[in-house]
C-alpha positions, 0 to 999 in steps of 0.5 A: 734889280727891277726897273721899278726898284731902281726908280724907287732908289732914284727918288731917295736922297743920298743915293746917286746911282746903282751898278747895273750888270745884267746886260739886258738891253730891254731892262736898261731901256725900261730903266732909262724911261722911268729913272730920275734924269740925274740918277746914274747907272754905272756899268762895267765892261760896257759895249758902245751900244750902252752909251746910246742908252744913257 
């Protein structure tokens, strides 16, 4: 999903987060910059570096 789509989803009542599995650190950083702070990004098999992003 694009960062813009995730931003739109973060503004919808009732959606608390999404699963992000691309592994693209640049995209994850963009998502972090534009998403609502309470919106969760769930990642499976994450590396320690992801923890610093969120």
